[in-house]
KOLFI-805204 format. One record per residue: residue number from 1; x negated, y negated, z of N, C-alpha, C in turn. Coordinates in Angstrom, 3 decimals, m for minus. Atoms other than C-alpha are relative to their C-alpha. Layout:
REM residues N
REC seq      nxx      nyy      nzz     caxx     cayy     cazz      cxx      cyy      czz
REC NUM        X        Y        Z        X        Y        Z        X        Y        Z
...
END
This chain:
REM residues 203
REC seq      nxx      nyy      nzz     caxx     cayy     cazz      cxx      cyy      czz
REC   1    0.274   m1.007    1.019   44.603    4.305    0.101    1.590    0.116   m0.511
REC   2   m1.256    0.476    0.038   47.159    3.552   m1.941    0.671    1.671   m1.786
REC   3   m1.594   m1.172    0.647   50.181    6.611   m3.381    0.091   m0.253   m0.988
REC   4   m1.161   m0.030    0.830   52.376    7.009   m6.265    0.810    0.910    0.327
REC   5   m0.714   m0.693   m0.386   55.444    8.189   m6.150    0.943    0.405   m0.643
REC   6   m1.228   m0.504    0.965   58.481    9.940   m8.486    1.258   m0.751    1.360
REC   7   m1.257    0.434   m0.575   62.242    8.783   m7.475    0.163    1.331    1.257
REC   8   m0.359   m0.554   m1.485   62.574   12.471   m5.087   m1.201   m0.201    0.807
REC   9    1.006    0.147   m1.427   59.210   11.834   m3.204    0.462   m1.861    0.508
REC  10   m0.637    1.209   m0.409   60.713    8.345   m2.515   m0.541   m0.109    1.416
REC  11    0.111   m0.049   m1.643   60.943    8.920    1.737   m1.131    1.030    0.096
REC  12    0.370   m1.220   m0.289   58.050   11.550    1.432   m0.960   m0.594    0.805
REC  13    1.286    0.650   m1.480   55.411   11.331    4.364   m1.361   m1.021   m0.787
REC  14    0.617    0.846    0.671   52.901   10.540    1.769   m0.148   m1.223   m0.224
REC  15   m0.496    1.520    0.581   54.300    7.202    0.643   m0.365   m0.776    0.935
REC  16    0.469    0.231   m1.114   54.816    6.719    4.334   m1.329   m0.850    0.678
REC  17    1.701   m0.646   m0.249   51.159    7.773    5.073   m1.021   m1.828    0.047
REC  18    0.957    1.164    0.869   49.807    4.836    2.663    0.136   m1.216    0.129
REC  19    0.150    1.736   m0.324   48.656    1.525    2.737    0.618   m0.645   m1.068
REC  20   m0.647    0.864    1.354   50.302    1.061   m0.465    0.333    1.159   m0.872
REC  21   m0.514   m0.712    1.225   53.012    2.787   m2.869    0.066   m0.246   m0.970
REC  22   m0.273    0.915    1.944   53.393    2.673   m6.628    0.911    0.731   m0.240
REC  23   m0.950   m1.079    0.841   56.922    4.264   m8.205   m1.159   m0.027   m1.697
REC  24    0.839   m0.142    1.203   55.729    5.616  m11.178    1.319    1.245   m0.772
REC  25   m1.552   m0.346    0.769   59.587    6.983  m12.541    0.362    1.228    0.683
REC  26   m1.301   m0.759   m0.618   62.280    9.288  m12.312   m1.035    1.422    0.685
REC  27    0.392   m0.928   m0.154   62.296   12.660  m10.799   m0.913    0.967   m0.705
REC  28    1.082   m0.650    1.007   60.622   14.619  m13.865   m1.139    0.053   m0.228
REC  29    1.576    0.390   m0.175   57.273   15.190  m13.535   m0.644   m0.587   m1.495
REC  30    0.766    0.672    1.276   56.974   14.289  m17.509    0.522   m1.599    0.004
REC  31   m0.494    1.556    0.014   58.703   10.620  m16.553   m0.611   m0.634    0.845
REC  32    0.404    0.993   m0.885   56.611   10.108  m13.698   m1.621    0.867    0.109
REC  33    1.194   m0.519   m0.127   53.521   12.251  m12.597   m0.911    0.999   m1.059
REC  34    0.841    0.309    0.690   52.342   13.087  m15.712   m0.059   m0.816   m1.369
REC  35    0.190    1.272    1.116   52.496   10.116  m17.454   m0.796   m0.841    0.266
REC  36    1.246    0.264   m0.490   48.988    9.299  m18.072   m0.119   m1.872    0.008
REC  37   m0.254    1.269    0.152   49.905    5.865  m19.214    0.250   m0.775    1.562
REC  38   m0.862    1.535   m1.251   51.817    4.442  m16.044   m0.993    0.716    1.240
REC  39    0.953    0.045   m1.002   49.204    6.339  m13.553   m1.079   m0.938   m0.203
REC  40    0.575    0.529   m0.013   46.557    4.656  m15.092   m0.070   m1.257    0.236
REC  41   m0.739    1.255    0.054   48.489    1.175  m14.922   m0.215    0.048    1.055
REC  42   m0.267    0.457   m1.246   49.022    1.742  m11.190   m0.956   m0.085    0.640
REC  43    1.634    0.806   m0.431   45.402    2.107  m10.590    0.111   m0.890   m0.252
REC  44    0.485    1.144    0.677   44.538   m0.626  m12.560    0.873   m1.573    0.651
REC  45   m1.205    1.194   m0.600   47.635   m3.000  m10.854   m0.915    0.132    1.488
REC  46    0.389    0.451   m1.348   46.519   m2.084   m7.475   m1.885    0.306    0.113
REC  47    1.450    0.366   m0.151   42.552   m2.495   m7.984   m0.854    1.354    0.601
REC  48    1.549   m1.483   m0.497   41.476    1.325   m6.964   m0.879    0.491   m1.099
REC  49    1.288    0.141    0.606   38.150    2.020   m7.942   m0.313    1.977   m0.296
REC  50   m0.059   m1.779    0.116   38.708    6.183   m8.056    1.101    0.539    0.432
REC  51   m1.615   m0.755   m0.202   41.791    8.590   m8.099   m0.338    1.481    0.354
REC  52    0.320   m1.278   m0.493   41.877   11.903   m6.090    1.364    0.350   m0.661
REC  53   m1.411   m0.593    0.721   44.218   13.873   m8.271    0.729    1.366    0.480
REC  54   m0.300   m1.189   m0.965   45.097   16.666   m5.541   m0.326    1.386   m0.708
REC  55   m0.042   m1.349    0.580   46.309   20.115   m7.385    1.214   m0.302   m0.468
REC  56   m1.018    0.503    0.315   48.376   20.398   m9.905    0.517   m1.334   m1.339
REC  57   m0.011    1.021    0.382   49.923   17.898  m12.432   m0.980   m0.162   m0.785
REC  58    0.931   m0.481    1.499   47.060   16.270  m14.211   m1.325    0.063    0.791
REC  59    1.280   m1.109   m0.776   44.535   17.968  m11.785   m1.216    0.265   m0.632
REC  60    1.143   m0.595    0.583   42.970   19.519  m14.120    0.598   m0.324   m1.978
REC  61   m0.376    0.643    1.208   44.185   17.683  m17.309   m1.268   m1.067   m0.661
REC  62    0.921    1.070    0.578   40.822   16.635  m19.491    0.466   m1.047   m0.343
REC  63   m0.584    1.479    0.293   43.057   13.901  m21.323   m0.056   m1.464    0.931
REC  64   m0.775    0.470   m1.209   43.994   12.222  m17.947   m1.890   m0.472    0.516
REC  65    1.193    0.584    0.114   39.854   12.378  m17.259   m0.679   m0.740   m0.613
REC  66    1.101    0.783    1.254   38.394   10.886  m20.275    0.626   m1.206    0.471
REC  67   m0.462    1.846   m0.807   41.250    7.578  m19.195   m0.719   m0.441    0.553
REC  68    0.858    1.027   m1.396   39.821    7.561  m15.940   m1.354   m0.623   m0.696
REC  69    0.961    0.697   m0.079   36.389    7.184  m17.355   m0.235   m0.947   m1.310
REC  70   m0.003    1.294    1.096   37.432    5.023  m20.080    0.174   m1.335    0.675
REC  71   m0.797    1.142   m1.271   39.189    2.560  m17.470   m1.379   m0.385    0.682
REC  72    0.820    0.128   m0.754   35.845    3.073  m15.869    0.318   m0.329    1.866
REC  73   m0.978   m0.233   m1.199   38.243    4.369  m12.829   m1.272    1.691    0.395
REC  74    1.055   m1.905   m0.439   36.122    7.940  m11.006    0.720    0.511    0.604
REC  75   m0.342   m1.335   m0.951   37.634   10.618  m10.943   m0.325    0.982    1.322
REC  76    0.643   m0.595   m1.160   37.052   12.555   m7.861   m0.242    1.613   m0.506
REC  77   m0.051   m1.969    0.303   36.407   16.440   m9.540   m0.893   m0.576   m1.336
REC  78    1.011   m0.539    0.903   34.786   17.539  m12.962   m0.142   m1.183   m0.798
REC  79   m0.030    0.676    0.707   33.771   15.269  m15.735    0.640    0.341   m0.980
REC  80   m1.053   m0.183    0.632   36.078   14.940  m18.722   m0.587    1.554   m0.588
REC  81    1.028   m1.021    0.617   33.176   17.539  m20.642    0.714    1.018    0.671
REC  82    0.408   m1.357   m0.481   32.963   20.327  m18.237    2.384    0.731    0.510
REC  83   m1.268   m0.065   m0.360   37.247   19.666  m17.447    0.639    0.423   m1.408
REC  84   m0.492   m0.829    1.092   37.969   20.458  m20.836   m0.173    1.634   m0.339
REC  85    0.833   m1.292    0.140   35.908   23.467  m21.462    1.023    0.811    1.483
REC  86   m0.486   m1.481   m1.395   37.049   25.185  m17.486    1.801   m0.331   m0.010
REC  87   m1.759    0.503   m0.251   40.836   23.193  m17.548    0.882    0.737   m0.497
REC  88   m1.350   m0.851    0.772   42.093   25.331  m20.111   m0.611    1.671    0.029
REC  89    0.649   m1.125   m0.253   41.785   29.246  m18.974   m0.396    1.101   m1.410
REC  90    0.481   m1.532    1.596   41.919   31.009  m22.992   m1.029   m1.549   m0.009
REC  91    1.867    0.798    0.563   38.747   28.390  m23.496   m1.080    0.192    1.134
REC  92    0.360   m0.750   m0.363   37.606   29.237  m20.833   m1.046    1.491    0.084
REC  93   m0.172   m1.071    0.310   37.795   32.462  m21.163   m1.626    0.541   m1.433
REC  94    0.780    0.008    1.057   36.493   32.199  m24.453   m1.492   m0.543    0.000
REC  95    1.837    0.661   m0.551   33.121   30.338  m23.184   m0.798    0.844    0.613
REC  96    1.141   m0.905   m0.457   32.239   32.886  m21.019   m0.168    1.454   m0.718
REC  97   m0.023   m1.042    0.317   32.733   35.804  m23.315   m1.074   m0.420   m1.193
REC  98    0.883    0.377    1.151   30.749   34.060  m25.994   m2.066   m0.126    0.905
REC  99    0.853    0.139   m0.541   27.922   33.386  m22.932   m0.513    1.375    0.141
REC 100    0.579   m1.558   m0.012   27.588   37.261  m22.484    0.524   m0.004    1.690
REC 101   m1.022   m0.369   m1.677   29.757   37.213  m18.837    1.182    1.079   m0.144
REC 102   m0.439   m0.985   m0.467   31.456   39.758  m18.223    1.893   m0.582    0.347
REC 103   m1.252    0.725   m0.294   35.686   39.004  m18.225    0.966    1.390   m0.156
REC 104   m0.768   m0.416   m0.208   38.525   40.697  m17.070    0.856    0.488   m1.696
REC 105   m0.613   m0.280    1.890   40.711   42.772  m19.805    0.994   m1.275    0.004
REC 106   m1.067    1.174   m0.212   43.338   39.659  m20.823   m0.231   m0.348   m1.462
REC 107    0.821    0.529    1.631   43.854   37.841  m24.216   m0.477   m0.903   m0.129
REC 108    0.703    0.782    0.004   41.902   35.623  m25.460    0.537   m1.189   m1.134
REC 109   m0.308    1.056    0.763   44.258   32.976  m27.191    1.910   m0.251    0.153
REC 110   m1.062    0.050   m0.274   47.660   31.788  m26.952    1.300    0.408   m1.231
REC 111   m0.794   m0.626    0.921   50.081   33.611  m29.312    1.539   m0.518    0.288
REC 112   m1.421    0.731   m0.013   53.520   32.525  m30.597    1.309    0.784   m0.079
REC 113   m0.504   m1.130    0.192   54.416   35.925  m31.666    0.497    0.633    1.074
REC 114   m0.373   m1.025   m0.984   56.467   37.893  m29.067   m0.697    0.738    0.303
REC 115    0.320   m1.302   m0.023   55.880   41.134  m30.593   m1.682   m0.222    0.202
REC 116    1.237    0.464   m0.224   52.004   39.882  m30.463   m0.793    0.580    1.407
REC 117    0.134    0.368   m1.528   52.185   39.528  m26.604    0.306    1.740    0.951
REC 118   m0.186   m1.348   m0.311   53.796   43.276  m26.404   m1.346    0.853   m0.094
REC 119    1.266   m0.580    0.627   50.839   44.589  m28.290   m1.136   m0.062    0.841
REC 120    0.964    0.931   m0.745   48.438   42.721  m26.207    0.499    1.364    1.635
REC 121    0.251   m1.027   m1.143   49.843   44.405  m22.974    0.488    1.507    0.512
REC 122   m0.440   m1.472    0.295   50.584   47.610  m24.155   m1.574    0.595   m0.046
REC 123    1.260   m0.654    0.294   46.452   47.459  m24.642   m0.364   m0.339    1.535
REC 124    0.504    0.411   m1.082   45.901   45.799  m21.013    0.811    1.444    1.015
REC 125   m0.616   m1.201   m1.032   48.381   48.316  m19.373    1.041   m0.509    1.072
REC 126   m0.707    0.535   m1.166   51.200   47.373  m16.919   m0.254    0.321    1.364
REC 127   m0.888    1.165    0.464   52.039   45.567  m15.242   m1.173   m0.951   m0.103
REC 128    1.094    0.820    0.008   50.191   42.445  m16.245    0.213   m0.941    0.376
REC 129   m0.122    1.047   m0.457   50.115   39.048  m15.410    0.602   m1.037   m1.334
REC 130    0.025    0.863    1.054   51.690   36.146  m17.719   m0.532   m1.205    0.947
REC 131    0.869    0.708   m0.008   49.306   33.214  m17.038    0.415   m1.463   m0.456
REC 132   m0.032    0.881    0.820   49.585   29.437  m17.739   m0.902   m0.648    0.034
REC 133    1.696    0.288    0.042   46.463   28.257  m19.668   m0.470   m0.993    0.420
REC 134   m0.064    0.908   m0.442   46.666   24.939  m18.262    0.483    0.350    1.640
REC 135   m0.566   m0.167   m1.397   48.069   26.000  m14.588   m0.785    0.286    0.824
REC 136    0.781    0.110   m1.481   46.986   25.970  m11.046    1.411    0.164    1.192
REC 137   m1.011   m0.437   m1.314   48.902   26.910   m7.921    1.011    1.033   m0.249
REC 138   m1.330   m0.800    0.611   50.839   29.667   m9.447    0.987   m0.199   m0.592
REC 139   m1.210    0.006    1.061   53.046   28.112  m11.716   m0.494    0.548   m1.464
REC 140    0.839   m0.169    0.990   53.258   29.243  m14.667    0.032    1.856    0.280
REC 141    0.195   m1.351   m0.644   53.094   32.879  m13.154    0.924    0.900    0.227
REC 142   m1.085   m0.383   m0.253   54.866   35.882  m13.511   m0.408    1.629   m0.298
REC 143    0.910   m0.962   m0.296   54.004   39.250  m12.822    0.865    1.427   m0.494
REC 144   m1.016   m0.605    1.313   55.892   42.257  m15.612   m0.679    0.949    0.565
REC 145    0.207   m1.634   m0.266   56.275   45.890  m14.880    0.087    0.499   m1.269
REC 146   m0.262   m0.585    1.091   57.603   46.820  m18.217    0.336   m0.881   m1.143
REC 147    0.233    1.179    1.623   57.475   45.764  m21.809    2.165   m1.104   m0.450
REC 148   m1.273    0.260   m0.134   61.882   45.492  m21.156   m0.348   m1.672    0.298
REC 149    0.400    0.761   m0.177   60.548   42.413  m19.279   m0.727   m0.992   m0.121
REC 150    1.296    0.842    0.201   58.062   40.584  m20.628    1.045   m0.857   m1.116
REC 151   m0.457    1.107    0.670   59.800   38.653  m22.922    0.755   m1.049    0.720
REC 152   m1.061    0.800   m0.984   62.264   37.154  m20.310   m1.360   m0.444    0.747
REC 153    1.450    0.625   m0.743   58.728   36.578  m17.988   m0.877   m1.078   m1.218
REC 154    0.814    0.962    0.921   56.986   34.473  m21.318    0.641   m1.177    0.357
REC 155   m0.556    1.237    0.155   59.554   32.385  m21.275    0.599   m0.809    0.855
REC 156   m0.810    0.421   m1.463   60.442   31.744  m18.115   m1.192   m0.266    1.091
REC 157    1.455    0.136   m0.264   56.376   31.358  m17.404   m0.356   m1.793   m1.296
REC 158    0.815    0.649    0.652   56.386   28.887  m20.553    0.538   m1.131    0.589
REC 159   m0.484    1.270   m1.085   58.911   26.661  m18.813   m0.773   m0.725    0.830
REC 160    0.665    0.205   m1.178   57.468   26.365  m15.848   m1.195   m0.937    0.243
REC 161    1.297    0.119   m0.264   54.141   25.983  m17.006    0.044   m1.742   m0.881
REC 162   m0.548    1.127    0.487   55.509   23.273  m19.492    0.352   m1.988    0.812
REC 163   m0.234    1.212   m1.115   57.611   21.162  m16.749   m1.469   m0.226    1.284
REC 164    0.715    0.590   m1.088   54.474   21.047  m14.099   m1.152   m0.283   m0.977
REC 165    1.221    0.190    0.618   51.473   20.783  m16.817    0.267   m0.836   m1.246
REC 166   m0.013    0.642    0.976   53.085   19.303  m19.983   m0.450    1.003   m1.015
REC 167    0.975   m1.272    1.278   51.401   22.591  m21.715    0.902    1.245    0.339
REC 168   m0.614   m1.212   m0.398   53.423   25.232  m22.176   m0.722    1.539   m0.165
REC 169    1.006   m1.093    0.410   50.379   27.433  m23.028    0.117    1.527    0.536
REC 170   m0.126   m1.084   m1.207   50.499   31.150  m21.307   m0.802    1.248   m0.918
REC 171    1.081   m0.648    1.013   48.284   33.777  m22.260    0.122    1.569    1.800
REC 172   m0.345   m1.088   m0.977   48.665   37.725  m20.118   m2.144    0.661    1.069
REC 173    1.236   m0.468   m0.846   46.024   38.789  m17.610    0.319    1.870    0.348
REC 174    0.271   m1.190   m0.769   45.367   42.100  m15.385    1.070   m0.649    1.110
REC 175   m0.732    0.420   m1.174   47.228   41.941  m12.384   m1.160    0.877    1.215
REC 176    0.338   m0.675   m0.806   45.931   43.127   m9.045    0.478    0.210    1.967
REC 177   m1.053   m0.611   m1.301   47.837   44.159   m5.217   m1.330    0.342    0.785
REC 178    1.159   m0.882   m1.140   45.694   44.383   m2.179    0.915   m0.106    1.598
REC 179   m0.790   m0.479   m1.227   47.157   46.079    0.932   m0.983   m0.250    1.481
REC 180    0.860   m0.182   m0.892   45.985   45.414    4.595   m0.034    1.252    0.583
REC 181   m0.245   m0.494   m1.819   44.742   47.701    6.977    0.316    0.427    0.381
REC 182   m0.458   m0.555   m1.440   45.303   47.670    9.351    0.701   m1.246    0.013
REC 183   m0.868    1.376    0.196   48.166   44.588    9.521    0.089   m0.210    1.606
REC 184   m0.421    0.548   m1.353   47.916   44.503   13.357   m0.539   m0.960    0.244
REC 185    0.718    0.544   m0.101   45.526   42.486   13.219   m0.377   m1.498   m0.441
REC 186    0.216    0.852    0.976   44.803   38.950   11.886   m0.762   m0.143   m0.758
REC 187    1.231    0.149    1.118   41.647   39.221   10.566   m0.409    1.699   m0.600
REC 188   m0.190   m1.198    0.703   42.136   42.407    7.862   m1.157   m0.290   m0.807
REC 189    0.878   m0.105    0.844   39.749   44.161    5.654    0.864    0.352   m1.443
REC 190   m1.156   m0.205    0.853   41.963   43.997    2.628   m0.864    1.214   m1.722
REC 191    1.178   m0.914    1.248   41.228   47.346    0.215    1.189    0.017   m1.928
REC 192   m0.828    0.170    1.459   42.254   46.783   m3.389    0.194    1.239   m0.842
REC 193   m1.114   m1.034    0.538   44.951   49.261   m5.105   m0.594    0.019   m1.305
REC 194   m0.237   m0.017    1.186   45.339   48.290   m8.339   m1.100   m0.809   m0.983
REC 195    0.579    0.993    1.097   43.153   46.985  m11.195   m1.392   m0.638    0.364
REC 196    1.310    1.008   m0.369   40.961   44.112  m11.066    0.532   m1.467    0.577
REC 197   m0.728    1.538   m0.454   41.633   40.580   m8.957   m0.175   m1.075   m0.828
REC 198   m0.538    1.291    0.911   43.353   38.042  m10.699    0.474   m0.794    1.463
REC 199   m0.223    0.900   m0.816   45.093   36.733   m7.400    0.686    0.608    0.811
REC 200   m0.818   m0.329   m0.566   46.213   37.809   m4.204    1.526    0.135    0.723
REC 201   m1.414    0.169    0.331   49.594   38.816   m3.839    0.460    0.955    1.256
REC 202   m0.294   m0.719   m0.977   51.507   39.895   m0.856    0.992    1.517   m0.203
REC 203   m0.169   m1.301    0.372   52.097   43.420   m0.996    1.679    0.115    0.228
END
């Protein structure tokens, strides 16, 4: 197996364990793990037949999947058409709504005007969740309990999403909190206490 690594991960276990490791750039993800040209070139130079993307970075990037297809490299995951639809959470919400599938309350697009986010949050009802449209693994997510905290949360979510996924598009959704009925046991039943199930968060 061939691994790729940035300057920050030069001594990481996955680099040491791989049969071969390719340096792809400096620590910032935009200069390494999000650089499609560099990743594709690394695969070609080492004769890789397939790429397993892991999670985050390019794992849900439709452009990257399309490049793999064009270069004859197997992408271990959905094809580019499916990824284009479901990799963007806003687009996938719209597709589900069009198909008549019930969706939880939330925004239907990335709004550039912060005042429109405030209006949407009032409709959804606090607390709301700022989510990265192209995100995964919790990157770009922020819980907002009141209007005064919404703008800073949007700004922070956009920054984190841009750094992690190369896309700063965010939207608002509902939140869900769960509480264990019996914390004394390792296997417990979770009791929903707030709105719709969007994510399981520690109480």
